[in-house]
N, C-alpha and C positions, 0 to 999 in steps of 0.2 A: 393743912397749911394754906395760908392765904396767898393770893396773887393779886396783882394790880393790872387793871385794864387801862389802855387797850393792849391786846396781845401782839398786834402789829400796828405800830404807830406810823403816821404819814398816809399817803394816798393809796390805801389798800381796801377799796370798797367791794361790795357784792360778794362776800366770801362764800365759797362752796367747799364742802369737806367730805372726805370719805376715809374709811378705815380698812386696812388690810392686816389682819392679825393684831399685833400691838403697835403698828405703825400708822400714823395719821398723815394725810396729805390735804393740802389746801391751795386753792387758786383764787385769784382776784381779777376784776376787770382791769384792762390796761388802756382802753381808748385808742388814741393815735400815737402811742409810744411803741417803739420797736427795740428789742424783741417783745412779743406780746404774751400776756397771761403768765405772770410770775407764779412759780409753783414752790411750795414749802413743805418741809417734813418736820414732824414732831413725834416724840414718844410720850409726851405728858399733856398735850393740848394747850400748854401755856408758853413753852419755849419753842420757837419756830426758826428753822434755818432754811434759807432759800437754796434749792438744789438745781435750779435752772429756770427755763421758760418753756412753755408749751409750743409757742409759735415762733420759730427761729429763722424761717426762710420767707422770702418775699412771695413765693408761690403759695404759702399758707396764709400770708398776712399782707395782701396788697392794701396800701393806705394812701396812694396818691389820688390826685384829682382826676376824675374821668374826663375824657375828651368831650369838649362842649359843655361841661358842667359849670364852668366858672369857678370862682373861689368857694372853697368849702370852709365852714367854721370849725376849726380844729377841735375845740373843747367839747363839741357835741357829737362827734363821730368816732369811727373806729370800732373797737371790740367792746361790746357790752356784756352784761352779766353772764358768766359761764356756770355750768354745772359739771362737777367731776364725779364720776362713778366708777366702780370696779366690778367686773363680772367675768367669771370663767377665764381668769388668767390675763385679762386685758383691762387697761384703763381707758375709759371713754370720756371725752370732753366735748360737750355741746355748747355752742355760743352763737353770737350774732356779729357779723361784720356789717355795720349799718350802711355803708356806701358801696360795698363790694360783695354782692352775692347773697346777703341775708344770713340765714341760719345754716350751720354746718356742723359736722362731727369729725373729730380726729381721734386716733387711737394709738396706744403704745403698750408695749409689754413691761416697760420700766417707766416710772414717773419722770425720771431724768430725761427720757427720750431715747432714741429719736421718735418723734411723733409723725404720724402718717400725713399724707396730703389730705386736704379737706374732702369730705363727702357732703355735697351740697343737697339741701332739702327743699322740696316745694312746700314750704311751711311759713305762713305769715306771722307777724308779730315779733316780739323780742323776749328775752329772759327764758329761753327754752330749758327744759329739764327732762331727764330720763328716769324711768323706773323699770328695772329688770325684775319682773314678777316671778314668783315661784312656779306659776303655771306655764312658764315659758314665753309668755307674751312680754313685749316691751312697749311702753307708753311714752309718747312725747307730750309734754304739757307746756303751755306758754300763754302769752297775752293775746288779746284781740289784735287783728290787723286792720288795714284801711277799710273803712266802710262797715266794720263789725261793731256790735255793742261792746262796751268795756266789760271785761271779765276774763275768765280763765278758760282756755280751749285745750282740747285733748284729742288724740287719736292713737291707734296702734301704729307701730313703725318697725321697719327692718333697719336697725342701726348700722348694719354693714353695707347696705346698698343705698340707704337714704329713702327708700320707697315708703310712702305713707299708705298704710294698708286698709284703713277704714275712714269713714266720714269724719270730718273735723266737727267736733261738738263743743258747745258752750256747756261747761260743767258746774261753774259757780261764778256768781257776780260779786262775791265778797259780802261784807256787812254794810255797805253803803258808803265807804270811804272812797275818795278819788283815786284814780290810777291803780286798780287792782293789778298786781304784777309780781314778779319774782317767785313764781309758784314752784313748789316741790311736792311730789306725790310719794307717799311711803306706804308700804304694806307692812303693818305691825299687828301681830295677833290676828284677830278676826276682822280688823278694820283697815280701810284705806283712809289715810289722813292726808289732807291737802293743806299745806302751810303756805301762806301768801303774805305779801306786803300790801298795805293800803295807805292812803293819805298823802302820797307823793313823797319823794325822797328829800323832804324838808322837815320843818319843825313839827308837822302833824303826822310824821311817819309812825307806823305801827305794824305789828305782826298779828295776824289773825289765823284761825285754823277751823277746818270743818272736817267731817268724816262721813263715810258711807260704807255699806257692806259690799259695794261693787265699785270698780274703778271709774265708771262713768256717772255715778250718783244714783239717786239724788243725794246731795250733800247737806248734812245738818250742821248748822253753825254752832260752835262751842259756846256754852253759856257763860264762859269766863272771858270771852273776847272783849277787847284785844288782850292777847296773852302776854304781849310785851309792848310797852310804849312809855316814853317819858314826856309826852306832850303835856303842856300846861303845868309843868313843874319847874322848880328852881334847881333841879339836879344838874351836876356838871356835865353829864352826857346827855345829848339831845339827838333828835332825828334818828331814833333807833328803829331799825327795820331790816328787811331782806335777810331773813334768817335761814339757816340750814341745820338740820338735826343730825346727830351722830350718836350711836351707842358705844360707850367705852368698852374696852376689853374686860373691865371688871363688872359689866352689867349696868353701870350708871348711864344716864342720858345727859347730853349737852347740846348747846346750840351756839354756833358762831353767827354773828350779825354785824351790821354796819352801824356806825354812829359818828357823831362829831363832838368835839369839845369846844363850844363857843366861848368867845371872849368879849369883854366890853359891853357897852350898851349904847345904841342898838347892837344886838349880837352880831358877831361875825366869826367866820372860821376860814383859815387859809391852808391848813395842813391837809385838807381833804377829808373824805369819809374814811374812817379807820375800822379795823377789825377787832371786835370784842367777843368775849366768851361768857356764857351763863349756864348754870345748871338747870336741868329740866327734870321734873318728877311727874308722876302719874297719879290721878285721883282714883278713888275706888270705882268710879264709873268710867274709867279708862280715857280720861282727857289729859292732854299734856298741860302742865302748869310750870311756868317759868319762875325761877327763884325771886325772892324779894317782892312777892305780890306783883310780878310782872314789871318791875322797875329795874333799870340798868344802873349798876353801881360801879364805882371805880375799884373798890376793894371787895373781894369775894373769897369764899372758901373754895380751894381747888380740888381736883380729883384725888382719889385715894392714892393714885400712882404718880402724883406730882409731889416732888420733894424739895426742889430748890429752884428759884428763879436764877437763870444763868446771868452772870454779870455782863452787862452790855459794855462793849468796847467804848471807852471814852473818846478815843481817836481812831478814825478809820482813814488810813493814808494809802494812796495809790501812787507808787513811784514809777509805774509803767515799765517795770523791769522784766516781767515774765512773758511778754509777747502776746498776751490776751487780756481782755477786759473782764473785770469782776461782774457777777450777776446783778449788782445794784446799779449798773450803768444802763441808760436808755438813750436812744436816738429819737428825734422828732420824725415821725413817719419813716418810710424806707430810706436808709442812708444812701447817699451817693458815695460809693466805696472809695473812689479816688480822693475824696475829701478828708480821709482819716488814715493815719498810718502809725503803727508802733515799730515799724522796721526801718523807715527812712533815716531815723536818728535813734539808734537803740537806747533804751532807757528814757525816752521822751515820747510824748504823744504829739504828733504833728497834725494840725488842722489846716485845711485850705478853704478859705471862704468862698462860698458860692455867690451867685448873683443876688439872691434874696437874703435879707436879714431875718431876724427872728420875729419881725412883724409879718413875714410872709406866711404862705400856707403850703409850700412845698419846696423841697430842695435846700433847706437850711442846713448849715453846718453847726450841729449842736450835740453835745453829749452831757447828760445830767443825771442826777440821782434825786430821789424824793427827799424833801426836808422832813426829817423824822422826829425832831424835837422843837419845842417852842423857842428854846434858847440854844443856839449853836453858833459855830464859826466855821467858815470855809475859807481856804486860802490856796493859792497856786502861784508857782514861779513861772513867769512867761518871758520868753525871748521872741520878740516880734519887731521887725523893722519894716513898716508899711512902705510899699514901693510907690504908691500914688495917693493922692487925696481921696479919702473915703474908705480906704481899706481899714478894717478894725478887727480886733480880737480881744476877748476878756472874759469876765465872769458875769453871769446873769442870775437874777431871781425871777423865775419864769412861772407865771400862772397859766397864761395862754397868749395868743398872738395879740390880744388887746389889753393885756395887763402884765407888764414886766418892767424891771429895773436892771440896769447894767453899769458896770464899771469897766472901761475899755481903753486900750491903747489904740490910737488912730493917728492919721496925718491930716492936718488942716492947714491950708495955705502954705504947704511945704514944710510945716513944723510938726514934729512928733509931739503928741500930747496924750494926757490921760484925762478921761472925762467921765462924768456921771450923768446918765440920762434916765428919764422915767417916762413910761407910757401908761396912761389911764384912759381906756376907751379910745376916742378919736383925738384926745389931747396928748401931746408929747412935748417934752422940754429937756434941753441940756441944762442941768442944774448948775454944773460947774465944769470948767476945763482949765488945765494948767500945763505948761510946757514940761516935757519929760526928756531928760538926757538919754543918750544912747545907752544900750545895755539892758541886762535883765531887770525885771521889776516883779515884786511880789504884790499881787492883788488880793484883797481880803473883803469878806462880807461877814458882819457880825449881827446875829439876830437875837432879839428878845421878843416877848409876846406881842409887843406893840410896834417895834421899829426895826428896820434894817439900816445898818450903818456901813459905809463904804470907805475903804482906806487903801493906801498903797505905800510901798517902801522901795527905794532904789538900793542898789548894792552899797552896803556900808552906811546907809542912811537910816534915820528914824522913821517910824510909821507916821504917815500924815493922813488925817481924815479928810475925805473929799465931800461928804454930805450924807444925808440919810433920807429914808422914805418910810411912810406908814405901811404896816402890814394890812391895815383895813382895806386899802385900795386894791390889794391883790387877793382879797377874799372872794369866795364864791358869791357872796351877797352883792358884791360890786362888779367884779370881773365876769361873773357868770360861769357856766360850764359845770362839769361834773368831776373835775380833777382837783389836785392840790398843788402846792408850790413845789417846783423843782429848783435845785441849785446846780449850776453847771457851767461849762466852758462853751464858747462859741466863737465863730469867725465869720466875717462877711465882707464881700467886695462892694456892697451897696450899689448895685446896678450892673456890675459885670464881675466875673470870677476874679478872685485875688491872684496875683502873681507871687506874693510874698507869703511863705508859710508861717503859721503861728505855732510855736513849739512850747509845750508845757512839760516842765521837769517833774512836777508832782501835783496832786490835788489832795488836800487834807480836809476831812470833815471832823469837827470836834464838838461833841455834846457838852453843854454847859448847864449849870444848875439854875433853876428859876427861883428868884428870891420870894 
């Protein structure tokens, strides 16, 4: 039975996968969003359901700016590519916190958690991976660090203490592509296979593989390299790379990998790097071959144990009634707990704006979820009576601190207003503002592949459009960074903490069809 890629749409990059019996688990990078590292479960490799996050406590996931560091750039920091493995009754997760401590390992007996406190490693570079070998040894594999040659480095490690047990060694430089990274080492049959990404996480991205009889090499490059790439093609998936292999419980082999679905010309993408699935077979001389001659396609034949694509909910609505937030919600960095409440007004989400707005780099009041469809609509009912000029709350389309649009309720010159503002790099502009009567207001953002449209409606009134903005300017190609667009709620005091609470009765995400 055929399935349609991506298997996780929206900003779910750098997938890593492992299998326990007939259950499959997958994690993705989360950068500066909290909680960190979303974790998913599947029984068929196609339909994935989020079961939690790996990093749920600030002690596991510090994301603030260090003292004396100055402003950090949000979209390039936080948690980078993880690797998830299962061994002897425990799940092991190894990853990198770019600004806070570097590489670390956390463990859990259940994938839903709770996960342990970090075990920090004296190990340079990013994209770390673990191999639990049948000989009892454990290997850590990652990229070069400061002052080292580009390539893949490896050592033996004690994953429970974090002690690196042997010399750090360069084991493969790749095939010559830029930024050799994202390594995974596998012991399969009589070989050790090293799967890596090359070419940078852009349109030249690719997957390459090498093998050796020993874990430290020498490694022989696969004659079919790159084994996966869509570079220099007109295919609708691009920037394919950073793959991880898994053997199905029926004996088949598969890989998850990241890719993008670019739009327009010049190309742009704003949903972020997504998770895709592809079949892997083996040649007579024991090399892995990715389906479709190493080309990523939207429609593929699924595993033998895949029977039906689950129907995606067309509307996901949170009425804030059950006292806790769903897994699809994220904060920007570590949340200021007093800025959020589901208890102060039961059935409502109450936000209190902090000093910084979403242009800032710490302490923002923001709660959002990934944009998962090129065409969608979000709406929320807001009650907010700003107590002074500058206090504001509303909805935002957020790529990063230098690229975002928002529709907000605020007070200007003592008058309550609704406004549309856009920030593109160092430029920002209030596109339109209009007086708003007292009382609740429904704010809405409607997206199609090229445009975001912003509208509002007061109680008993018709919806009025306030303006629009191009998706292009919130793309990675313009705004930069490694993330994708989030759609969410925010509040700000714009210079000092707000005294007036912003209260949201619901937030609704509705997928729409692309013509």
